[in-house]
ZAPA-172417 format. One line per field, with one value per residue: residue number from 0; chain; residue in three letters; x, y, z of N, C-alpha, C in turn. Coordinates in pm, 1 decimal. Example, Ala and Ser with C-alpha at 12.3 -4.5 7.8 and 13.67 -1.06 7.14 Angstrom:
REM residues 2
seq: [0;1]
mol: [A;A]
type: [ALA;SER]
n_X: [1319.0;1285.0]
n_Y: [-569.0;-225.0]
n_Z: [780.0;708.0]
ca_X: [1230.0;1367.0]
ca_Y: [-450.0;-106.0]
ca_Z: [780.0;714.0]
c_X: [1320.0;1290.0]
c_Y: [-330.0;3.0]
c_Z: [780.0;787.0]
***
This chain:
REM residues 146
seq: [0;1;2;3;4;5;6;7;8;9;10;11;12;13;14;15;16;17;18;19;20;21;22;23;24;25;26;27;28;29;30;31;32;33;34;35;36;37;38;39;40;41;42;43;44;45;46;47;48;49;50;51;52;53;54;55;56;57;58;59;60;61;62;63;64;65;66;67;68;69;70;71;72;73;74;75;76;77;78;79;80;81;82;83;84;85;86;87;88;89;90;91;92;93;94;95;96;97;98;99;100;101;102;103;104;105;106;107;108;109;110;111;112;113;114;115;116;117;118;119;120;121;122;123;124;125;126;127;128;129;130;131;132;133;134;135;136;137;138;139;140;141;142;143;144;145]
mol: [A;A;A;A;A;A;A;A;A;A;A;A;A;A;A;A;A;A;A;A;A;A;A;A;A;A;A;A;A;A;A;A;A;A;A;A;A;A;A;A;A;A;A;A;A;A;A;A;A;A;A;A;A;A;A;A;A;A;A;A;A;A;A;A;A;A;A;A;A;A;A;A;A;A;A;A;A;A;A;A;A;A;A;A;A;A;A;A;A;A;A;A;A;A;A;A;A;A;A;A;A;A;A;A;A;A;A;A;A;A;A;A;A;A;A;A;A;A;A;A;A;A;A;A;A;A;A;A;A;A;A;A;A;A;A;A;A;A;A;A;A;A;A;A;A;A]
type: [MET;LEU;LEU;VAL;LEU;GLY;SER;LEU;LEU;SER;CYS;LEU;LEU;ALA;ALA;SER;GLU;ALA;LYS;VAL;TYR;SER;ARG;CYS;GLU;LEU;ALA;ARG;VAL;LEU;GLN;ASP;PHE;GLY;LEU;ASP;GLY;TYR;ARG;GLY;TYR;SER;LEU;ALA;ASP;TRP;ILE;CYS;LEU;ALA;TYR;PHE;THR;SER;GLY;PHE;ASN;THR;ALA;ALA;VAL;ASP;HIS;GLU;ALA;ASP;GLY;SER;THR;ASN;ASN;GLY;ILE;PHE;GLN;ILE;SER;SER;ARG;LYS;TRP;CYS;LYS;ASN;LEU;THR;PRO;ASN;THR;SER;ASN;LEU;CYS;HIS;MET;TYR;CYS;SER;ASP;LEU;LEU;SER;SER;ASN;LEU;LYS;ASP;THR;VAL;ILE;CYS;ALA;MET;LYS;ILE;ALA;GLN;GLU;PRO;GLN;GLY;LEU;GLY;SER;TRP;GLU;ALA;TRP;ARG;HIS;ASN;CYS;GLN;GLY;LYS;ASP;LEU;SER;ASP;TRP;VAL;ASP;GLY;CYS;ASP;TYR]
n_X: [-2097.0;-1826.3;-1758.3;-1796.9;-1603.3;-1373.6;-1383.1;-1354.4;-1098.9;-951.0;-985.2;-851.1;-592.2;-547.6;-560.3;-332.0;-142.1;-170.1;-121.7;-34.6;11.9;252.8;204.2;378.2;498.9;279.8;218.5;438.9;398.6;144.8;205.4;385.7;205.3;77.3;-124.6;-113.4;-253.6;-432.2;-733.8;-763.9;-718.5;-516.5;-220.5;-235.1;-513.3;-578.7;-431.0;-546.8;-807.1;-752.9;-666.8;-896.7;-1079.7;-970.9;-757.1;-512.0;-491.9;-461.7;-607.4;-854.2;-1195.3;-1529.3;-1835.6;-2158.4;-2510.0;-2673.4;-2534.0;-2332.3;-1989.5;-1724.9;-1408.8;-1059.4;-786.8;-906.2;-1166.3;-1358.8;-1669.7;-1865.4;-2115.5;-2124.4;-1870.9;-1691.0;-1669.9;-1814.2;-1944.9;-2209.9;-2473.3;-2546.2;-2426.0;-2286.9;-2004.3;-1814.1;-1542.5;-1442.4;-1327.3;-1249.7;-1354.4;-1173.2;-934.0;-874.3;-758.9;-493.0;-142.5;-10.7;-95.4;-195.5;-440.9;-628.4;-573.8;-629.6;-906.3;-993.6;-928.0;-1114.3;-1347.1;-1301.1;-1337.7;-1605.5;-1892.4;-1909.9;-1652.6;-1393.3;-1577.4;-1750.7;-1688.1;-1797.1;-1638.8;-1427.8;-1564.1;-1654.3;-1423.3;-1201.7;-1251.5;-1227.7;-1052.7;-738.0;-492.7;-226.9;-65.2;-86.3;99.2;325.1;668.0;720.0;915.3;883.5]
n_Y: [-7189.6;-7134.5;-7224.0;-7500.7;-7560.0;-7487.1;-7672.7;-7913.6;-7874.6;-7866.7;-8128.7;-8264.1;-8170.6;-8271.5;-8543.7;-8568.2;-8565.7;-8804.6;-9120.8;-9459.9;-9630.7;-9856.3;-10127.9;-10123.1;-9873.8;-9704.7;-9771.6;-9658.3;-9383.8;-9336.1;-9402.0;-9196.0;-8984.9;-9037.3;-9230.8;-9490.0;-9657.0;-9452.8;-9349.6;-9605.2;-9778.2;-9992.3;-9956.6;-10146.3;-10176.3;-9938.4;-9970.6;-10200.8;-10100.4;-9900.2;-10062.7;-10219.1;-10023.3;-9860.2;-9985.5;-9880.5;-9650.4;-9315.3;-9159.7;-9271.7;-9265.0;-9306.6;-9299.4;-9232.1;-9318.7;-9111.4;-8884.5;-8823.4;-8870.3;-9102.3;-9065.3;-9075.4;-9240.8;-9352.8;-9349.4;-9135.4;-8995.9;-8765.8;-8707.0;-8631.8;-8549.6;-8404.5;-8145.5;-8148.4;-8111.4;-8131.5;-7958.0;-7821.1;-8000.5;-8150.8;-8125.9;-8176.8;-8202.6;-7972.8;-7923.7;-7952.9;-8228.3;-8298.9;-8237.6;-8463.0;-8637.4;-8625.7;-8719.4;-8641.0;-8707.0;-8555.1;-8392.8;-8594.6;-8769.9;-8601.0;-8565.2;-8835.0;-8890.5;-8731.2;-8865.5;-9108.8;-9030.8;-9030.6;-9195.4;-9461.4;-9507.4;-9658.5;-9826.9;-9678.3;-9713.0;-9938.6;-10124.0;-10168.2;-10282.1;-10523.9;-10650.7;-10619.8;-10572.9;-10725.3;-10920.8;-11097.1;-10882.8;-10863.4;-10935.7;-10723.7;-10531.5;-10673.0;-10724.6;-10467.7;-10177.1;-9939.2]
n_Z: [7310.4;7308.2;7563.3;7540.0;7345.3;7487.2;7697.2;7556.3;7451.7;7691.3;7774.5;7571.2;7613.6;7869.4;7812.0;7661.7;7854.3;7972.2;8140.3;8177.7;8453.0;8599.5;8826.8;9056.9;9025.0;9056.9;9320.1;9455.5;9401.6;9519.8;9780.7;9839.5;9843.1;10075.2;10105.2;10209.0;10465.3;10504.6;10637.2;10730.9;10521.5;10330.1;10125.9;9928.6;9900.6;9766.5;9528.9;9421.9;9382.7;9186.2;8974.6;8911.4;8845.3;8642.1;8517.2;8581.0;8430.3;8372.5;8198.2;8163.8;8086.4;8149.6;8000.1;8105.0;8067.8;8155.5;8098.5;8270.1;8378.5;8457.1;8589.0;8525.5;8702.8;8929.1;8851.9;8914.2;8983.4;8794.8;8877.2;9139.7;9235.9;9065.6;8810.5;8494.1;8166.5;8235.6;8372.5;8703.5;8895.6;9192.5;9252.2;9465.9;9506.6;9409.2;9151.4;8799.9;8600.4;8404.5;8526.3;8661.8;8490.7;8444.9;8435.9;8659.2;8973.0;9180.9;9211.3;9171.8;9386.1;9604.3;9570.4;9582.3;9846.0;9978.0;9905.7;10032.3;10290.8;10327.1;10477.2;10373.2;10285.8;10095.8;9996.4;9852.8;9594.0;9363.3;9226.7;9405.7;9622.8;9507.4;9410.6;9579.3;9854.9;10170.3;10086.5;10048.4;9976.3;9940.3;9722.5;9546.6;9615.2;9648.6;9611.1;9535.8;9563.0;9777.0]
ca_X: [-2011.6;-1689.2;-1740.9;-1783.6;-1472.8;-1273.2;-1388.1;-1295.3;-955.8;-890.5;-983.5;-743.2;-465.9;-533.6;-531.8;-193.4;-60.3;-214.3;-20.0;-75.6;113.2;273.5;156.4;474.2;516.7;164.6;234.6;533.4;336.0;39.2;276.2;437.3;91.4;28.6;-246.4;-99.0;-310.4;-529.1;-869.0;-761.0;-702.1;-377.6;-178.2;-286.6;-653.4;-580.8;-379.3;-653.1;-912.1;-708.8;-663.1;-1029.9;-1157.1;-915.1;-639.0;-400.7;-487.6;-507.4;-695.7;-977.5;-1321.8;-1645.1;-1952.9;-2282.8;-2628.4;-2731.2;-2445.5;-2221.9;-1869.1;-1634.5;-1287.7;-924.7;-735.3;-1002.5;-1300.2;-1434.6;-1793.4;-1906.1;-2246.4;-2111.2;-1737.2;-1618.3;-1754.2;-1794.3;-2039.4;-2343.5;-2501.0;-2606.9;-2368.9;-2238.9;-1862.8;-1764.8;-1396.2;-1411.0;-1235.7;-1304.1;-1326.5;-1052.5;-818.4;-852.4;-705.7;-350.9;-46.8;16.5;-211.9;-225.3;-583.9;-699.2;-556.3;-704.5;-1047.8;-1014.5;-923.1;-1245.0;-1444.4;-1272.4;-1387.6;-1749.1;-1919.6;-1882.5;-1510.4;-1367.1;-1699.9;-1818.3;-1657.4;-1847.2;-1525.7;-1352.6;-1648.9;-1665.3;-1295.6;-1092.8;-1295.3;-1224.3;-963.5;-593.4;-447.0;-80.5;-3.4;-90.4;219.2;436.9;783.0;734.8;1005.6;826.5]
ca_Y: [-7257.5;-7116.5;-7310.7;-7637.4;-7568.0;-7483.3;-7800.6;-8014.6;-7848.8;-7908.3;-8275.7;-8306.1;-8141.9;-8367.6;-8673.8;-8570.4;-8587.5;-8930.8;-9220.2;-9588.3;-9665.1;-9995.7;-10154.8;-10075.7;-9729.9;-9642.9;-9791.1;-9556.5;-9251.7;-9328.1;-9401.4;-9059.5;-8898.4;-9071.4;-9311.4;-9614.9;-9642.2;-9343.4;-9392.0;-9748.2;-9857.4;-10019.4;-9919.2;-10251.6;-10144.2;-9832.8;-10026.1;-10288.6;-10011.5;-9838.2;-10164.6;-10261.4;-9911.7;-9798.8;-10053.8;-9788.4;-9552.1;-9184.3;-9098.1;-9349.0;-9193.8;-9390.0;-9214.4;-9294.4;-9283.5;-8985.4;-8774.9;-8811.3;-8946.2;-9151.0;-9003.3;-9096.2;-9368.8;-9405.7;-9336.2;-9047.8;-8960.5;-8626.5;-8688.4;-8574.9;-8511.3;-8311.0;-8073.6;-8163.0;-8026.7;-8147.8;-7849.8;-7849.3;-8113.2;-8111.1;-8087.0;-8173.1;-8191.2;-7837.0;-7930.7;-8004.1;-8370.6;-8309.8;-8231.8;-8598.7;-8718.3;-8595.7;-8815.0;-8590.2;-8757.4;-8472.9;-8362.8;-8722.3;-8819.3;-8511.5;-8598.0;-8970.9;-8883.0;-8678.7;-8973.9;-9208.1;-8976.8;-9057.4;-9309.4;-9591.9;-9517.9;-9711.6;-9893.8;-9589.8;-9768.5;-10074.4;-10208.4;-10207.1;-10374.0;-10654.3;-10712.4;-10596.9;-10573.3;-10851.1;-11017.8;-11081.6;-10795.4;-10848.4;-10949.9;-10596.4;-10453.9;-10766.4;-10702.0;-10324.8;-10104.4;-9804.9]
ca_Z: [7214.9;7353.9;7679.1;7488.7;7281.1;7594.0;7767.9;7468.6;7447.5;7818.0;7773.6;7482.6;7681.4;7978.4;7752.4;7615.2;7972.9;8029.7;8169.9;8233.8;8552.9;8637.9;8962.8;9157.2;9007.7;9121.3;9464.5;9504.0;9394.2;9620.2;9909.6;9857.1;9875.2;10208.1;10104.8;10285.1;10598.5;10510.1;10677.0;10759.4;10399.7;10294.7;9991.3;9840.6;9871.6;9664.8;9403.5;9372.6;9333.4;9060.0;8870.0;8870.1;8791.1;8520.4;8465.3;8610.8;8322.2;8419.9;8098.4;8150.1;8103.2;8120.6;7979.7;8150.9;7988.3;8203.1;8061.2;8365.5;8344.7;8561.4;8537.3;8575.8;8751.8;9025.7;8794.3;9002.4;8914.1;8780.1;8939.0;9274.0;9281.3;8978.6;8715.4;8350.0;8093.5;8291.1;8468.5;8834.2;8967.7;9324.4;9244.8;9603.2;9507.4;9360.8;9037.4;8675.0;8579.1;8322.2;8617.4;8711.9;8381.0;8431.7;8491.3;8793.1;9045.7;9298.8;9220.6;9184.7;9522.9;9692.6;9555.7;9633.3;9992.5;10020.5;9889.3;10137.3;10418.3;10333.3;10566.2;10310.4;10254.5;9961.1;9954.1;9756.9;9461.9;9342.2;9185.6;9526.3;9700.0;9441.9;9374.5;9674.2;9994.6;10243.4;10022.2;10069.7;9868.4;9950.8;9590.4;9476.5;9644.8;9664.7;9524.5;9505.5;9651.6;9797.8]
c_X: [-1865.0;-1658.8;-1719.3;-1646.0;-1360.9;-1268.0;-1324.8;-1144.2;-887.5;-885.0;-870.5;-606.9;-442.3;-497.5;-387.2;-96.1;-89.2;-99.1;-88.2;38.6;134.0;227.9;250.5;500.5;401.1;173.4;328.8;469.9;230.2;96.6;327.0;326.4;28.3;-96.8;-234.3;-145.3;-413.0;-669.4;-877.6;-744.2;-554.5;-347.3;-231.7;-434.1;-662.6;-532.6;-484.2;-766.8;-874.6;-707.8;-803.9;-1117.8;-1104.1;-801.0;-514.5;-386.7;-544.8;-606.2;-828.8;-1099.9;-1433.4;-1766.7;-2079.0;-2400.8;-2688.8;-2644.6;-2330.2;-2103.9;-1800.9;-1495.2;-1159.9;-898.4;-827.4;-1146.7;-1394.8;-1551.3;-1820.6;-2044.5;-2235.5;-1977.8;-1663.6;-1713.8;-1714.0;-1897.1;-2182.6;-2369.3;-2556.5;-2556.1;-2306.2;-2095.4;-1799.7;-1612.4;-1348.9;-1304.8;-1310.5;-1265.8;-1200.3;-925.3;-779.6;-789.8;-555.6;-263.9;1.3;-107.9;-253.5;-375.5;-665.8;-691.8;-633.9;-853.7;-1078.0;-1011.9;-1054.6;-1351.3;-1425.7;-1318.8;-1538.0;-1772.3;-1889.0;-1735.8;-1487.5;-1485.0;-1785.0;-1796.6;-1706.5;-1733.0;-1445.0;-1433.5;-1647.2;-1531.2;-1187.3;-1133.9;-1291.9;-1133.5;-818.9;-538.6;-295.9;-9.7;3.9;34.4;342.9;547.5;806.6;825.7;952.6;856.0]
c_Y: [-7251.2;-7206.6;-7455.5;-7656.7;-7570.0;-7614.5;-7912.1;-7998.9;-7893.4;-8060.5;-8327.9;-8282.8;-8241.0;-8505.6;-8681.8;-8591.3;-8723.2;-9028.2;-9347.9;-9631.6;-9816.4;-10008.4;-10095.1;-9925.9;-9654.7;-9656.7;-9685.7;-9418.0;-9236.4;-9330.6;-9259.8;-8961.2;-8932.3;-9155.8;-9442.2;-9591.7;-9531.0;-9399.0;-9543.4;-9837.2;-9871.6;-9967.6;-10021.1;-10228.9;-10042.2;-9884.0;-10116.9;-10205.1;-9953.1;-9939.5;-10195.7;-10147.3;-9865.5;-9876.5;-9966.4;-9677.6;-9418.1;-9119.1;-9171.1;-9260.8;-9288.8;-9298.5;-9291.7;-9244.0;-9149.5;-8863.2;-8753.5;-8895.0;-8994.4;-9126.3;-9046.5;-9232.6;-9434.8;-9394.0;-9258.6;-8987.9;-8810.6;-8602.4;-8612.5;-8504.5;-8409.9;-8250.9;-8107.1;-8074.2;-8037.1;-8037.1;-7903.2;-7977.6;-8062.5;-8059.1;-8073.3;-8165.8;-8055.3;-7838.5;-7977.9;-8151.5;-8390.6;-8301.8;-8370.8;-8690.8;-8701.1;-8707.1;-8770.1;-8619.6;-8671.9;-8446.2;-8489.6;-8774.1;-8732.1;-8545.5;-8737.9;-8973.4;-8827.3;-8787.5;-9077.8;-9160.8;-8997.1;-9180.8;-9447.0;-9609.9;-9565.5;-9792.2;-9806.9;-9638.2;-9912.8;-10169.9;-10254.7;-10307.5;-10514.2;-10725.3;-10707.2;-10616.3;-10713.9;-10956.6;-10993.7;-11005.3;-10781.7;-10859.2;-10816.1;-10512.1;-10542.2;-10737.3;-10555.7;-10260.7;-9962.5;-9750.1]
c_Z: [7259.5;7473.0;7635.4;7425.8;7385.2;7670.3;7685.2;7461.5;7576.0;7829.1;7685.9;7547.0;7794.6;7923.2;7704.8;7731.4;8036.4;8048.4;8217.7;8325.2;8559.7;8783.3;9067.6;9146.4;9075.6;9273.0;9523.2;9507.7;9504.0;9762.0;9939.4;9892.2;10010.2;10211.7;10183.7;10428.4;10610.7;10533.5;10697.0;10637.8;10366.1;10154.6;9889.9;9806.1;9758.3;9528.9;9339.3;9313.4;9196.9;8945.6;8818.6;8821.1;8656.5;8456.3;8478.6;8506.5;8369.7;8323.1;8082.7;8178.0;8060.9;8113.7;8017.2;8067.1;8029.9;8170.8;8157.8;8317.6;8471.0;8506.5;8607.0;8635.1;8854.9;8977.0;8886.6;8924.5;8911.9;8840.9;9071.1;9297.9;9194.7;8876.6;8571.6;8281.0;8145.3;8393.3;8600.3;8899.7;9097.3;9323.8;9383.3;9613.5;9455.3;9250.6;8914.4;8661.4;8496.3;8408.1;8667.5;8607.3;8361.9;8488.7;8629.5;8876.6;9165.5;9314.4;9240.4;9327.4;9621.6;9689.0;9611.2;9786.0;10047.5;10012.8;9999.8;10274.6;10434.6;10421.9;10504.7;10271.5;10112.1;9908.4;9863.3;9614.6;9454.4;9306.9;9306.7;9607.8;9641.0;9423.8;9482.2;9819.9;10054.6;10184.7;10062.0;9950.5;9864.7;9815.2;9515.4;9501.3;9662.5;9562.6;9488.3;9610.6;9667.3;9933.6]
***
């Protein structure tokens, strides 16, 4: 019971730190974290991914029928990458899913970089494959000063 209460409290605290970024503001932050060119993906790829997964909302959480969640601005799955209340998950990013809901994107970027190292890269995200892959993404960063 105490674990459930603690998890709920951490989610509430994370939600209170939530932020919906503007396109250019997110571009600057992701540029500062070194995502432009990371594993061959442009900054525009990352911005497009964030838009189609969460609408740039760090507090976005999508609950799946199996009890797993997709978390934060990149909708990182608890099935493999982070720990939520579901027991026996991989937690390859070694963090709680609630850590991915903060306006401070450090943990989110660290985890997203691990996912991008997988053989499918950003193709791990269905939203990127369907909305961003192989498209001219220059509009995503056009006019941004980063």
